[in-house]
A tleap script that builds the chain and sets N, CA, C and O, in Angstrom:
source leaprc.protein.ff14SB
mol = sequence {
  NMET ILE SER VAL VAL TYR ILE THR THR PRO
  SER LEU GLN VAL ALA LYS GLU LEU ALA SER
  SER LEU LEU GLU ALA ARG LEU ILE ALA CYS
  ALA ASN LEU VAL PRO GLN VAL VAL SER MET
  TYR ARG TRP GLU GLY LYS VAL ASN ILE ASP
  GLU GLU VAL LEU LEU MET CYS LYS THR GLN
  THR SER LEU PHE PRO SER LEU GLN ALA HIE
  VAL LEU SER LYS HIE PRO TYR LYS VAL PRO
  GLU ILE ILE SER VAL ASN VAL GLN ASP SER
  LEU PRO ALA TYR ARG ASP TRP VAL VAL ALA
  GLU THR THR CLYS
}
set mol.1.N position { 2.150 48.633 44.034 }
set mol.1.CA position { 2.907 47.427 43.757 }
set mol.1.C position { 1.973 46.401 43.122 }
set mol.1.O position { 0.780 46.349 43.421 }
set mol.2.N position { 2.547 45.588 42.240 }
set mol.2.CA position { 1.758 44.526 41.622 }
set mol.2.C position { 2.287 43.162 42.047 }
set mol.2.O position { 3.410 43.027 42.531 }
set mol.3.N position { 1.446 42.163 41.849 }
set mol.3.CA position { 1.789 40.787 42.209 }
set mol.3.C position { 1.362 39.843 41.098 }
set mol.3.O position { 0.485 40.150 40.291 }
set mol.4.N position { 2.010 38.686 41.083 }
set mol.4.CA position { 1.561 37.568 40.264 }
set mol.4.C position { 0.965 36.558 41.236 }
set mol.4.O position { 1.613 36.165 42.206 }
set mol.5.N position { -0.259 36.142 40.977 }
set mol.5.CA position { -0.931 35.175 41.834 }
set mol.5.C position { -1.054 33.867 41.059 }
set mol.5.O position { -1.605 33.826 39.958 }
set mol.6.N position { -0.530 32.804 41.657 }
set mol.6.CA position { -0.578 31.476 41.061 }
set mol.6.C position { -1.762 30.710 41.651 }
set mol.6.O position { -1.932 30.638 42.868 }
set mol.7.N position { -2.573 30.141 40.762 }
set mol.7.CA position { -3.739 29.360 41.176 }
set mol.7.C position { -3.781 28.111 40.299 }
set mol.7.O position { -3.754 28.214 39.072 }
set mol.8.N position { -3.846 26.942 40.913 }
set mol.8.CA position { -4.008 25.728 40.116 }
set mol.8.C position { -5.476 25.323 40.103 }
set mol.8.O position { -6.205 25.520 41.075 }
set mol.9.N position { -5.892 24.747 38.966 }
set mol.9.CA position { -7.269 24.297 38.795 }
set mol.9.C position { -7.272 22.896 38.177 }
set mol.9.O position { -6.275 22.479 37.586 }
set mol.10.N position { -8.378 22.172 38.310 }
set mol.10.CA position { -8.413 20.806 37.807 }
set mol.10.C position { -8.601 20.679 36.294 }
set mol.10.O position { -8.364 19.610 35.732 }
set mol.11.N position { -9.028 21.763 35.625 }
set mol.11.CA position { -9.292 21.657 34.187 }
set mol.11.C position { -9.200 23.023 33.521 }
set mol.11.O position { -9.228 24.060 34.183 }
set mol.12.N position { -9.087 23.000 32.192 }
set mol.12.CA position { -9.047 24.245 31.429 }
set mol.12.C position { -10.371 24.991 31.550 }
set mol.12.O position { -10.381 26.220 31.617 }
set mol.13.N position { -11.471 24.278 31.579 }
set mol.13.CA position { -12.775 24.926 31.712 }
set mol.13.C position { -12.881 25.682 33.036 }
set mol.13.O position { -13.328 26.829 33.063 }
set mol.14.N position { -12.474 25.047 34.124 }
set mol.14.CA position { -12.509 25.714 35.435 }
set mol.14.C position { -11.578 26.921 35.420 }
set mol.14.O position { -11.929 27.976 35.949 }
set mol.15.N position { -10.404 26.782 34.827 }
set mol.15.CA position { -9.447 27.889 34.764 }
set mol.15.C position { -10.024 29.066 33.987 }
set mol.15.O position { -9.901 30.213 34.419 }
set mol.16.N position { -10.653 28.794 32.846 }
set mol.16.CA position { -11.251 29.866 32.041 }
set mol.16.C position { -12.382 30.556 32.792 }
set mol.16.O position { -12.482 31.783 32.780 }
set mol.17.N position { -13.229 29.775 33.443 }
set mol.17.CA position { -14.343 30.358 34.197 }
set mol.17.C position { -13.837 31.220 35.346 }
set mol.17.O position { -14.361 32.307 35.592 }
set mol.18.N position { -12.827 30.738 36.040 }
set mol.18.CA position { -12.273 31.488 37.165 }
set mol.18.C position { -11.599 32.765 36.679 }
set mol.18.O position { -11.815 33.834 37.249 }
set mol.19.N position { -10.786 32.664 35.632 }
set mol.19.CA position { -10.120 33.851 35.084 }
set mol.19.C position { -11.147 34.869 34.601 }
set mol.19.O position { -10.995 36.066 34.847 }
set mol.20.N position { -12.184 34.409 33.922 }
set mol.20.CA position { -13.228 35.320 33.431 }
set mol.20.C position { -13.921 36.050 34.571 }
set mol.20.O position { -14.166 37.253 34.484 }
set mol.21.N position { -14.238 35.330 35.637 }
set mol.21.CA position { -14.926 35.976 36.763 }
set mol.21.C position { -14.010 36.968 37.476 }
set mol.21.O position { -14.470 38.010 37.942 }
set mol.22.N position { -12.720 36.654 37.565 }
set mol.22.CA position { -11.763 37.586 38.173 }
set mol.22.C position { -11.586 38.836 37.311 }
set mol.22.O position { -11.480 39.945 37.836 }
set mol.23.N position { -11.555 38.657 35.990 }
set mol.23.CA position { -11.460 39.806 35.081 }
set mol.23.C position { -12.714 40.664 35.173 }
set mol.23.O position { -12.627 41.890 35.248 }
set mol.24.N position { -13.874 40.028 35.168 }
set mol.24.CA position { -15.143 40.752 35.244 }
set mol.24.C position { -15.230 41.578 36.528 }
set mol.24.O position { -15.755 42.691 36.521 }
set mol.25.N position { -14.718 41.035 37.615 }
set mol.25.CA position { -14.725 41.735 38.907 }
set mol.25.C position { -13.591 42.752 39.025 }
set mol.25.O position { -13.480 43.443 40.038 }
set mol.26.N position { -12.758 42.844 38.002 }
set mol.26.CA position { -11.594 43.750 37.970 }
set mol.26.C position { -10.603 43.446 39.099 }
set mol.26.O position { -9.920 44.341 39.597 }
set mol.27.N position { -10.538 42.184 39.487 }
set mol.27.CA position { -9.571 41.773 40.509 }
set mol.27.C position { -8.233 41.388 39.897 }
set mol.27.O position { -7.232 41.285 40.606 }
set mol.28.N position { -8.206 41.174 38.585 }
set mol.28.CA position { -6.957 40.923 37.862 }
set mol.28.C position { -6.985 41.710 36.557 }
set mol.28.O position { -8.051 42.033 36.032 }
set mol.29.N position { -5.795 42.014 36.043 }
set mol.29.CA position { -5.684 42.676 34.741 }
set mol.29.C position { -5.605 41.650 33.626 }
set mol.29.O position { -6.079 41.892 32.515 }
set mol.30.N position { -5.005 40.503 33.923 }
set mol.30.CA position { -4.884 39.442 32.926 }
set mol.30.C position { -4.524 38.141 33.623 }
set mol.30.O position { -4.118 38.116 34.785 }
set mol.31.N position { -4.690 37.057 32.866 }
set mol.31.CA position { -4.306 35.738 33.379 }
set mol.31.C position { -3.718 34.926 32.240 }
set mol.31.O position { -4.245 34.927 31.127 }
set mol.32.N position { -2.639 34.243 32.520 }
set mol.32.CA position { -2.089 33.256 31.593 }
set mol.32.C position { -2.536 31.896 32.095 }
set mol.32.O position { -2.397 31.590 33.279 }
set mol.33.N position { -3.069 31.083 31.201 }
set mol.33.CA position { -3.514 29.733 31.553 }
set mol.33.C position { -2.516 28.746 30.968 }
set mol.33.O position { -2.361 28.648 29.751 }
set mol.34.N position { -1.848 28.025 31.841 }
set mol.34.CA position { -0.811 27.082 31.427 }
set mol.34.C position { -1.362 25.673 31.617 }
set mol.34.O position { -1.454 25.192 32.747 }
set mol.35.N position { -1.732 25.002 30.516 }
set mol.35.CA position { -2.312 23.668 30.643 }
set mol.35.C position { -1.260 22.597 30.879 }
set mol.35.O position { -0.064 22.820 30.684 }
set mol.36.N position { -1.726 21.446 31.297 }
set mol.36.CA position { -0.917 20.239 31.438 }
set mol.36.C position { 0.272 20.407 32.388 }
set mol.36.O position { 1.372 19.923 32.121 }
set mol.37.N position { 0.026 21.101 33.495 }
set mol.37.CA position { 1.028 21.197 34.557 }
set mol.37.C position { 0.905 19.927 35.396 }
set mol.37.O position { -0.187 19.584 35.849 }
set mol.38.N position { 2.002 19.242 35.602 }
set mol.38.CA position { 1.982 18.041 36.438 }
set mol.38.C position { 2.284 18.467 37.870 }
set mol.38.O position { 3.352 19.009 38.154 }
set mol.39.N position { 1.347 18.222 38.755 }
set mol.39.CA position { 1.495 18.586 40.163 }
set mol.39.C position { 1.674 17.326 40.999 }
set mol.39.O position { 0.925 16.358 40.862 }
set mol.40.N position { 2.667 17.356 41.857 }
set mol.40.CA position { 2.911 16.257 42.802 }
set mol.40.C position { 2.819 16.851 44.197 }
set mol.40.O position { 3.457 17.861 44.495 }
set mol.41.N position { 2.024 16.220 45.047 }
set mol.41.CA position { 1.791 16.785 46.374 }
set mol.41.C position { 1.308 15.698 47.319 }
set mol.41.O position { 0.829 14.642 46.906 }
set mol.42.N position { 1.451 15.994 48.595 }
set mol.42.CA position { 0.950 15.096 49.623 }
set mol.42.C position { -0.395 15.644 50.094 }
set mol.42.O position { -0.502 16.823 50.433 }
set mol.43.N position { -1.426 14.789 50.115 }
set mol.43.CA position { -2.755 15.188 50.565 }
set mol.43.C position { -3.381 14.027 51.316 }
set mol.43.O position { -3.477 12.911 50.805 }
set mol.44.N position { -3.804 14.312 52.538 }
set mol.44.CA position { -4.450 13.324 53.401 }
set mol.44.C position { -3.619 12.045 53.511 }
set mol.44.O position { -4.139 10.934 53.408 }
set mol.45.N position { -2.309 12.234 53.725 }
set mol.45.CA position { -1.400 11.121 53.968 }
set mol.45.C position { -0.963 10.348 52.745 }
set mol.45.O position { -0.302 9.316 52.866 }
set mol.46.N position { -1.321 10.831 51.569 }
set mol.46.CA position { -1.015 10.101 50.341 }
set mol.46.C position { -0.338 11.029 49.336 }
set mol.46.O position { -0.703 12.199 49.220 }
set mol.47.N position { 0.653 10.502 48.606 }
set mol.47.CA position { 1.288 11.276 47.541 }
set mol.47.C position { 0.427 11.157 46.286 }
set mol.47.O position { 0.071 10.057 45.862 }
set mol.48.N position { 0.104 12.302 45.705 }
set mol.48.CA position { -0.734 12.364 44.508 }
set mol.48.C position { 0.045 12.966 43.349 }
set mol.48.O position { 0.927 13.803 43.549 }
set mol.49.N position { -0.281 12.541 42.152 }
set mol.49.CA position { 0.255 13.128 40.929 }
set mol.49.C position { -0.948 13.410 40.038 }
set mol.49.O position { -1.674 12.495 39.648 }
set mol.50.N position { -1.151 14.687 39.719 }
set mol.50.CA position { -2.303 15.089 38.913 }
set mol.50.C position { -1.876 16.062 37.832 }
set mol.50.O position { -0.874 16.764 37.967 }
set mol.51.N position { -2.648 16.094 36.761 }
set mol.51.CA position { -2.469 17.110 35.736 }
set mol.51.C position { -3.440 18.242 36.046 }
set mol.51.O position { -4.634 18.013 36.243 }
set mol.52.N position { -2.920 19.459 36.088 }
set mol.52.CA position { -3.727 20.623 36.416 }
set mol.52.C position { -3.471 21.723 35.397 }
set mol.52.O position { -2.610 21.599 34.527 }
set mol.53.N position { -4.231 22.795 35.522 }
set mol.53.CA position { -4.015 24.003 34.736 }
set mol.53.C position { -3.606 25.093 35.716 }
set mol.53.O position { -4.265 25.303 36.734 }
set mol.54.N position { -2.518 25.783 35.404 }
set mol.54.CA position { -2.000 26.848 36.259 }
set mol.54.C position { -2.439 28.200 35.721 }
set mol.54.O position { -2.218 28.511 34.550 }
set mol.55.N position { -3.055 28.995 36.569 }
set mol.55.CA position { -3.353 30.387 36.234 }
set mol.55.C position { -2.252 31.252 36.819 }
set mol.55.O position { -1.876 31.092 37.980 }
set mol.56.N position { -1.740 32.164 36.014 }
set mol.56.CA position { -0.785 33.170 36.479 }
set mol.56.C position { -1.483 34.516 36.294 }
set mol.56.O position { -1.554 35.044 35.184 }
set mol.57.N position { -1.995 35.061 37.392 }
set mol.57.CA position { -2.818 36.266 37.356 }
set mol.57.C position { -2.012 37.479 37.798 }
set mol.57.O position { -1.240 37.407 38.754 }
set mol.58.N position { -2.197 38.599 37.094 }
set mol.58.CA position { -1.517 39.837 37.471 }
set mol.58.C position { -2.525 40.781 38.097 }
set mol.58.O position { -3.612 40.999 37.562 }
set mol.59.N position { -2.147 41.341 39.246 }
set mol.59.CA position { -3.065 42.188 39.995 }
set mol.59.C position { -2.295 43.188 40.841 }
set mol.59.O position { -1.069 43.130 40.933 }
set mol.60.N position { -3.028 44.102 41.455 }
set mol.60.CA position { -2.425 44.973 42.464 }
set mol.60.C position { -2.270 44.164 43.751 }
set mol.60.O position { -3.162 43.404 44.127 }
set mol.61.N position { -1.157 44.331 44.406 }
set mol.61.CA position { -0.885 43.598 45.639 }
set mol.61.C position { -1.996 43.818 46.667 }
set mol.61.O position { -2.371 42.893 47.387 }
set mol.62.N position { -2.508 45.018 46.733 }
set mol.62.CA position { -3.544 45.350 47.722 }
set mol.62.C position { -4.863 44.611 47.485 }
set mol.62.O position { -5.700 44.542 48.384 }
set mol.63.N position { -5.053 44.063 46.294 }
set mol.63.CA position { -6.297 43.358 45.982 }
set mol.63.C position { -6.266 41.882 46.362 }
set mol.63.O position { -7.267 41.182 46.206 }
set mol.64.N position { -5.126 41.401 46.858 }
set mol.64.CA position { -5.014 39.968 47.137 }
set mol.64.C position { -6.101 39.441 48.081 }
set mol.64.O position { -6.673 38.391 47.787 }
set mol.65.N position { -6.417 40.103 49.187 }
set mol.65.CA position { -7.471 39.552 50.060 }
set mol.65.C position { -8.814 39.373 49.335 }
set mol.65.O position { -9.488 38.362 49.530 }
set mol.66.N position { -9.201 40.332 48.512 }
set mol.66.CA position { -10.457 40.218 47.759 }
set mol.66.C position { -10.361 39.140 46.695 }
set mol.66.O position { -11.315 38.390 46.483 }
set mol.67.N position { -9.221 39.054 46.025 }
set mol.67.CA position { -9.001 38.018 45.015 }
set mol.67.C position { -9.084 36.638 45.658 }
set mol.67.O position { -9.734 35.735 45.131 }
set mol.68.N position { -8.429 36.486 46.784 }
set mol.68.CA position { -8.429 35.200 47.487 }
set mol.68.C position { -9.852 34.788 47.885 }
set mol.68.O position { -10.242 33.635 47.699 }
set mol.69.N position { -10.615 35.721 48.427 }
set mol.69.CA position { -11.998 35.424 48.824 }
set mol.69.C position { -12.834 35.028 47.604 }
set mol.69.O position { -13.647 34.106 47.678 }
set mol.70.N position { -12.633 35.719 46.495 }
set mol.70.CA position { -13.358 35.418 45.257 }
set mol.70.C position { -13.032 34.004 44.778 }
set mol.70.O position { -13.933 33.236 44.439 }
set mol.71.N position { -11.755 33.668 44.752 }
set mol.71.CA position { -11.336 32.335 44.308 }
set mol.71.C position { -11.906 31.266 45.234 }
set mol.71.O position { -12.425 30.253 44.765 }
set mol.72.N position { -11.815 31.480 46.536 }
set mol.72.CA position { -12.332 30.495 47.493 }
set mol.72.C position { -13.825 30.244 47.310 }
set mol.72.O position { -14.301 29.132 47.536 }
set mol.73.N position { -14.562 31.269 46.903 }
set mol.73.CA position { -16.012 31.117 46.727 }
set mol.73.C position { -16.379 30.341 45.463 }
set mol.73.O position { -17.509 29.870 45.338 }
set mol.74.N position { -15.441 30.203 44.526 }
set mol.74.CA position { -15.747 29.580 43.236 }
set mol.74.C position { -14.920 28.337 42.922 }
set mol.74.O position { -15.264 27.591 42.005 }
set mol.75.N position { -13.853 28.101 43.651 }
set mol.75.CA position { -12.916 27.017 43.324 }
set mol.75.C position { -13.446 25.668 43.811 }
set mol.75.O position { -13.992 25.586 44.911 }
set mol.76.N position { -13.293 24.610 43.009 }
set mol.76.CA position { -13.804 23.301 43.420 }
set mol.76.C position { -12.959 22.581 44.481 }
set mol.76.O position { -13.448 21.651 45.122 }
set mol.77.N position { -11.704 22.994 44.673 }
set mol.77.CA position { -10.860 22.327 45.669 }
set mol.77.C position { -11.195 22.815 47.073 }
set mol.77.O position { -11.596 23.965 47.255 }
set mol.78.N position { -11.032 21.938 48.071 }
set mol.78.CA position { -11.197 22.330 49.481 }
set mol.78.C position { -10.129 23.332 49.888 }
set mol.78.O position { -10.413 24.325 50.558 }
set mol.79.N position { -8.894 23.058 49.471 }
set mol.79.CA position { -7.751 23.917 49.809 }
set mol.79.C position { -6.996 24.229 48.515 }
set mol.79.O position { -5.998 23.578 48.207 }
set mol.80.N position { -7.470 25.222 47.759 }
set mol.80.CA position { -6.802 25.527 46.497 }
set mol.80.C position { -5.458 26.228 46.705 }
set mol.80.O position { -5.237 26.921 47.698 }
set mol.81.N position { -4.579 26.023 45.739 }
set mol.81.CA position { -3.309 26.759 45.744 }
set mol.81.C position { -3.597 28.180 45.286 }
set mol.81.O position { -4.038 28.403 44.159 }
set mol.82.N position { -3.345 29.129 46.163 }
set mol.82.CA position { -3.481 30.553 45.842 }
set mol.82.C position { -2.250 31.217 46.449 }
set mol.82.O position { -2.206 31.475 47.652 }
set mol.83.N position { -1.259 31.489 45.619 }
set mol.83.CA position { 0.019 32.009 46.105 }
set mol.83.C position { 0.312 33.335 45.417 }
set mol.83.O position { 0.297 33.419 44.189 }
set mol.84.N position { 0.576 34.358 46.200 }
set mol.84.CA position { 0.890 35.680 45.668 }
set mol.84.C position { 2.384 35.953 45.797 }
set mol.84.O position { 2.984 35.745 46.851 }
set mol.85.N position { 2.969 36.425 44.694 }
set mol.85.CA position { 4.389 36.786 44.677 }
set mol.85.C position { 4.485 38.247 44.257 }
set mol.85.O position { 4.026 38.619 43.177 }
set mol.86.N position { 5.077 39.065 45.106 }
set mol.86.CA position { 5.239 40.472 44.776 }
set mol.86.C position { 6.249 40.636 43.647 }
set mol.86.O position { 7.287 39.974 43.626 }
set mol.87.N position { 5.932 41.522 42.711 }
set mol.87.CA position { 6.814 41.804 41.582 }
set mol.87.C position { 7.744 42.940 41.985 }
set mol.87.O position { 7.307 44.064 42.229 }
set mol.88.N position { 9.017 42.628 42.050 }
set mol.88.CA position { 9.998 43.635 42.447 }
set mol.88.C position { 10.269 44.619 41.316 }
set mol.88.O position { 10.325 45.828 41.544 }
set mol.89.N position { 10.436 44.116 40.112 }
set mol.89.CA position { 10.732 44.956 38.954 }
set mol.89.C position { 9.824 44.562 37.803 }
set mol.89.O position { 9.516 43.386 37.610 }
set mol.90.N position { 9.403 45.557 37.045 }
set mol.90.CA position { 8.619 45.308 35.833 }
set mol.90.C position { 8.717 46.543 34.951 }
set mol.90.O position { 9.149 47.609 35.390 }
set mol.91.N position { 8.310 46.380 33.713 }
set mol.91.CA position { 8.228 47.521 32.818 }
set mol.91.C position { 7.225 48.505 33.426 }
set mol.91.O position { 6.084 48.120 33.681 }
set mol.92.N position { 7.613 49.762 33.666 }
set mol.92.CA position { 6.686 50.707 34.299 }
set mol.92.C position { 5.340 50.819 33.579 }
set mol.92.O position { 4.298 50.908 34.228 }
set mol.93.N position { 5.357 50.814 32.268 }
set mol.93.CA position { 4.096 50.918 31.520 }
set mol.93.C position { 3.204 49.700 31.775 }
set mol.93.O position { 1.981 49.831 31.828 }
set mol.94.N position { 3.802 48.525 31.931 }
set mol.94.CA position { 3.022 47.316 32.223 }
set mol.94.C position { 2.422 47.412 33.620 }
set mol.94.O position { 1.245 47.111 33.817 }
set mol.95.N position { 3.230 47.831 34.584 }
set mol.95.CA position { 2.734 47.995 35.956 }
set mol.95.C position { 1.562 48.976 35.972 }
set mol.95.O position { 0.541 48.721 36.611 }
set mol.96.N position { 1.716 50.095 35.268 }
set mol.96.CA position { 0.648 51.095 35.223 }
set mol.96.C position { -0.621 50.527 34.591 }
set mol.96.O position { -1.730 50.840 35.022 }
set mol.97.N position { -0.451 49.686 33.562 }
set mol.97.CA position { -1.599 49.056 32.908 }
set mol.97.C position { -2.321 48.121 33.874 }
set mol.97.O position { -3.550 48.128 33.940 }
set mol.98.N position { -1.564 47.315 34.627 }
set mol.98.CA position { -2.174 46.407 35.609 }
set mol.98.C position { -2.982 47.209 36.626 }
set mol.98.O position { -4.112 46.848 36.957 }
set mol.99.N position { -2.403 48.286 37.113 }
set mol.99.CA position { -3.097 49.126 38.095 }
set mol.99.C position { -4.362 49.734 37.482 }
set mol.99.O position { -5.420 49.732 38.111 }
set mol.100.N position { -4.253 50.250 36.266 }
set mol.100.CA position { -5.416 50.874 35.616 }
set mol.100.C position { -6.540 49.863 35.390 }
set mol.100.O position { -7.712 50.187 35.582 }
set mol.101.N position { -6.195 48.654 34.986 }
set mol.101.CA position { -7.212 47.647 34.681 }
set mol.101.C position { -7.855 47.042 35.926 }
set mol.101.O position { -8.908 46.410 35.834 }
set mol.102.N position { -7.238 47.228 37.075 }
set mol.102.CA position { -7.788 46.668 38.312 }
set mol.102.C position { -8.299 47.753 39.254 }
set mol.102.O position { -8.536 47.507 40.436 }
set mol.103.N position { -8.463 48.943 38.718 }
set mol.103.CA position { -9.020 50.044 39.496 }
set mol.103.C position { -10.475 50.207 39.099 }
set mol.103.O position { -10.795 50.419 37.929 }
set mol.104.N position { -11.355 50.103 40.093 }
set mol.104.CA position { -12.807 50.172 39.811 }
set mol.104.C position { -13.271 51.598 39.678 }
set mol.104.O position { -14.454 51.843 39.442 }
savepdb mol mol.pdb
quit
């Protein structure tokens, strides 16, 4: 099974560095970087509005614990958004490609 993992970052540079390190470690097959995402959230009792970059990473579901640990070791936020969503349906050839690219 494959998953899409959503990760927000404070800048395009951080997003590129994180995506590159995840690709190099074969923890993801690919990442889409979506700039200028407006995030609204409550943090430490205050409502914040920030512009962030969203990474949409494709990986094998079984790799999520390793991916999460990797992101936590490199991400500048104390509590980064790292959300995994299982993909119920996809083009079989795409799923196979994700699996092949994330198999060491």
